[in-house]
C-alpha angles and dihedrals in degrees: 000000000000124000104215093196091068103022096092102080128187093009093285120160106271116252114242118215142175109224140182117230110244091212104050105007095240117147117238142163124252124187097188092221143096086269093061116119091239095070088071089072122079118214125192118227093259093054092045092051091047092051094045092050095044105040131042095205144026123299124229118257095260092054095041091053089065091062098041120112 
Protein backbone atom coordinates (compact mmCIF):
# COMPACT_ATOMS: atom_id res chain seq x y z
CA UNK A 1 0.00 0.00 0.00
CA UNK A 2 1.32 3.43 -0.87
CA UNK A 3 2.17 6.05 1.70
CA UNK A 4 1.23 9.32 0.04
CA UNK A 5 3.25 11.41 2.50
CA UNK A 6 6.51 10.02 1.11
CA UNK A 7 5.55 8.83 -2.37
CA UNK A 8 6.42 12.08 -4.17
CA UNK A 9 10.21 11.81 -4.52
CA UNK A 10 12.65 14.44 -5.80
CA UNK A 11 9.99 17.16 -5.89
CA UNK A 12 8.37 15.72 -9.00
CA UNK A 13 4.81 16.64 -9.87
CA UNK A 14 2.58 14.07 -8.13
CA UNK A 15 0.90 11.55 -10.36
CA UNK A 16 -2.87 11.72 -10.26
CA UNK A 17 -4.78 8.51 -10.55
CA UNK A 18 -8.29 7.14 -10.40
CA UNK A 19 -8.31 3.97 -8.33
CA UNK A 20 -10.70 1.27 -7.19
CA UNK A 21 -10.76 0.44 -3.49
CA UNK A 22 -9.59 -3.16 -2.97
CA UNK A 23 -11.88 -3.50 0.06
CA UNK A 24 -15.25 -2.24 -1.20
CA UNK A 25 -14.79 -1.70 -4.96
CA UNK A 26 -15.64 2.03 -4.84
CA UNK A 27 -13.85 4.32 -7.32
CA UNK A 28 -11.81 7.18 -5.84
CA UNK A 29 -9.10 9.71 -6.69
CA UNK A 30 -5.51 9.50 -5.39
CA UNK A 31 -2.89 12.21 -5.89
CA UNK A 32 0.10 10.24 -4.50
CA UNK A 33 1.44 13.27 -2.68
CA UNK A 34 1.49 15.03 0.66
CA UNK A 35 -1.60 16.90 -0.60
CA UNK A 36 -3.65 13.69 -0.97
CA UNK A 37 -6.82 13.50 1.14
CA UNK A 38 -5.52 10.35 2.88
CA UNK A 39 -2.78 12.16 4.80
CA UNK A 40 -5.51 13.75 6.94
CA UNK A 41 -6.05 10.35 8.61
CA UNK A 42 -3.79 9.08 11.35
CA UNK A 43 -3.14 5.33 11.56
CA UNK A 44 -1.51 3.59 14.49
CA UNK A 45 1.24 1.06 13.72
CA UNK A 46 -1.08 -1.92 14.17
CA UNK A 47 -3.63 -0.57 11.68
CA UNK A 48 -0.92 0.39 9.18
CA UNK A 49 0.66 -3.08 9.36
CA UNK A 50 -2.74 -4.76 8.96
CA UNK A 51 -3.60 -2.65 5.90
CA UNK A 52 -0.18 -3.17 4.31
CA UNK A 53 -0.38 -6.95 4.78
CA UNK A 54 -4.01 -7.22 3.62
CA UNK A 55 -4.27 -4.81 0.68
CA UNK A 56 -1.89 -4.15 -2.19
CA UNK A 57 -3.14 -0.62 -2.83
CA UNK A 58 -4.83 2.39 -1.23
CA UNK A 59 -8.30 2.24 0.29
CA UNK A 60 -11.07 4.73 -0.44
CA UNK A 61 -11.82 7.38 2.17
CA UNK A 62 -14.86 5.57 3.59
CA UNK A 63 -12.89 2.37 4.19
CA UNK A 64 -9.77 4.15 5.47
CA UNK A 65 -11.86 6.04 8.06
CA UNK A 66 -12.64 2.73 9.74
CA UNK A 67 -8.95 2.18 10.51
CA UNK A 68 -8.07 5.73 11.55
CA UNK A 69 -7.17 6.46 15.15
